[in-house]
N, C-alpha and C positions, 0 to 999 in steps of 0.2 A: 050167389046165394049165401055164401059163408060170411058176407059182410053187409047184410041188409041194414040200412040206416035205422029202420024202425025196431030192430031187435038188439037187446043188450048183448055184449060179447060174453063168451064163456068166462066165468070168474077166474078159472085157472088156465085159460088158453090151452085147453086140453089137446087139440090136434097139433098145435105148435110144440108143446112139450113132448108129445109122442114122437114127432118128427125129429126134434133135437136129440131125444134119447137114442133114436136110431142112428143119427149122424155121429154121435159120440160113443155109441155102444154102452149106454147107461140105461137106467130106468127113469120113467117120467117123475117118479117120486124124488129123484135127485136134483130136480130142476125147478127154478122159478123164472118166469119170463116177465119182462117189463120194458119201460120206455128208455132203452139204451143202457149201457153199462153204468152211466151216472146214477140212474135211479136204483140200480141194484146195489151200488156202493152205499147210497143214502139209506136204503132199507137195512142193509147189513149193519152199518154203523149205528143207526137208530135203534136197532134191536139189542145190540150187545154193549154199547157204551153208556156209561153214566157220568155225570159231572165229577171231575176229579180223576177219572181214568186216564191212562196214557196209551197212545199208540206209538209204534216204532216205524219210521219210514227212512228211506235213503234219499239223498238229494244230489242233483236235481231230479225231480220226478213230477208226475201229474199232480196238480195243485188240489184237486178235489178231495184227496184223502185227508190232508191236514185241515182244510177249510171245513169239511164235514165234521171232523172231530171237534174242532173249536166251536162250531155252532152248537154242539151238544154239551159244551162245558168241559170237554176233555182237552188234553194237550198232546203235543207230539215231541218225541225224542227223535232227533235227526242224526243220521250217520252220513257224513259227506263223502262224495266220491273221491277216489284217489286221483292223482294226476292222469290225464288222458281220459277222464270221464268213465273210469272203470269202478264198478261197485267195490267197496271195501269189504270183501267177503269175511275176512277174519274179524273186522270191526263190527260187522252186523251180527255175526254169531256171538261175539262177546257181549254185545248189547242185549241180545235176546236172553242170554243166560244170566246176565247181571240184573237186568230190570224186570224180566218176565212181564212185558207190557200186556195189556188186555188184548190188543190186536197188533200183529206185525203185518205190514203190507209190502209186497214186492211187485213191482211192475215189470213184466217180462214177456217180450222185449220191452225195454224201458222207453217211456215217453218223457223227455224229448231226445235222449241220446241214441236210442236204438240198440243199446248194448244188450246182449243176450246172456243170461245165466244158464248153465247146464242144469238139467233136471236133477242130477245127483246132488247139486248144491242146494236146490230148493228143498229137497227131501231132508238134507242136514238141518236146515232151518226149522222145518216142521217138527223134526224129531227133538230139537233143542227147546222148542217152545212148549210151555205148560198150557198156554192159552191158544187163541185162534190165529191162524195165518191165512191172510187173503192174498191170492196171487191174481193179478190183473193180466189176463192173456188176450187183451184186445187185438194185438198184432201177431199172435202166435201162428196163425195160418201161414205166415211168411217165414216161419222157422220150424224146427222139429224138436222142441224140448218141452212139450206140454206135460203137465202133471195131472191132467184130467183123469187118466186111467189109474191114478193112485187114490182117488176119492174114497174108494171102499176100504183102503188100507189105513187111512188116517182120519180119525174123527174130528180133528182140529183143522183140517184143510178145506178151504173154500176157494173156488175159482170163478172169476167173472170173465165173460166173453161177450162178443157183440156181432151184429150183422153189418156194422158200419164200415168196417175196413175191407176184409177180404171179399165180402159179398157186395161191396160198393153200394150199400143201402142205408147210408147215414140219415137220409131224409125220413125213413119210416120209423126212426127212433126205437129200435128193438135190440135189447140186450138180454142176457140171461145169466143166472147165478147157479153154480153147481156145488153141491155139498152132500154130506150124508143126510139120511132121511130125518134124523132128529133135529139137525140145524135147520133144514128146510121147514119142518113143522113149526119151529120156534119163530122163524122170520114170517111165516104165514100169519102169525097172530097179529102182526102189525101192518101187514100189507093190506091196503084198501082193496075192496072188490072192484072189478072192472078197470084195473089200472092200465091194462093194455087194450087199445081200441081194436075193433074187429078188422079194419082194413090192414093195419100193420101186422096183426097176427096172420091174416090170410096171405099177404105178400111174402112174409118171412117163411111161412110154411111152403109156399110154392117154390121159392128160391132154394130151399133146402132139398126139396124133391128133385131139383135139377142141379144138385151140388157139383157134379162133375163138370157140367158146362159152365156154371157160375165161377168155379175156382180155376178154370183153365188158364185165365189170364194171370193168375198168381205165378205160374211158371215163367211166363214172359216177363213179368215185373221183376222177378228175382234176377233174371239175366240183365235187364236194364239197370237195376240197382247197382250191380257190379260195374257196369259201364260208367255210370254217373260217378261212382266212388273213384274209379281209376282216372277218369277225366279230371276230376277235382284235384287229385294228387298231381297229375301232369301239369295242371295250371299253377301249381305251387300253393294251393289252398289246403289247409289242414282239415282233413276229413276223417271220420271215424267209422269203423266197420259197423254195419247195421243188420239187425235181425228183423227189422220192420219194413214198412213200405215207403221209407224215406231215408235220407242220408243227412246226418247231423254234421255241420262243419263250422269252422271259425274263419273269419276273414279279417285281414289287416287293412282292408280298403278303408280309407279315411271316411268317417261319417257313419260307419256301421258299428253297432255295439257288439262286443264280444258275447 
């Protein structure tokens, strides 16, 4: 009944937002839902970036941040990882303070390296930034350094999350953005109505209502992640510790790119 094909979806996906708010101990007014984390990033960048603006990203990371900015006529300042695919924490902080970009983006845990930054460091970046800081927590259910509970403490902090990873529901294309009410209201001005279809909203809501069952496998995956990491090391493959649901590694096998 919640997804009758003859009826338009709720413009704000009300039940889903209420269920997400309960899941994260926030208010529905702190949340926008949409078609995966990608759409949330697109709306966010489209709301706050103008031609000529600059974003700050680390590298390597998820391509959509820089691509999205460049599509809008903005450009990216990139702080490259240190050896071992570790984020250059001091370099990032220095770049934030020096350039004060319109948007700073941190993927945590990072895609594709899996590296996890501590919550305390994320807060340092947020405090150093005069402008907005977007933290992409697509994989955070596999770690424990989320800054979602700091949303009410920082008016320049935005978090993007998804149902695709920990909830194993990539096919329903449902993600959500979390921020202070003022930022949410601003993004709502550019969000088209009915952006999230009724079926996806219904399935995501039902999954969240059964979150304990849905997330049970996360515990198993974390155990298996450690086994895979150690097995790769035993094989002589250079692997990197991961806070996500994958293990990043480099191989010297002929024919494979680094």
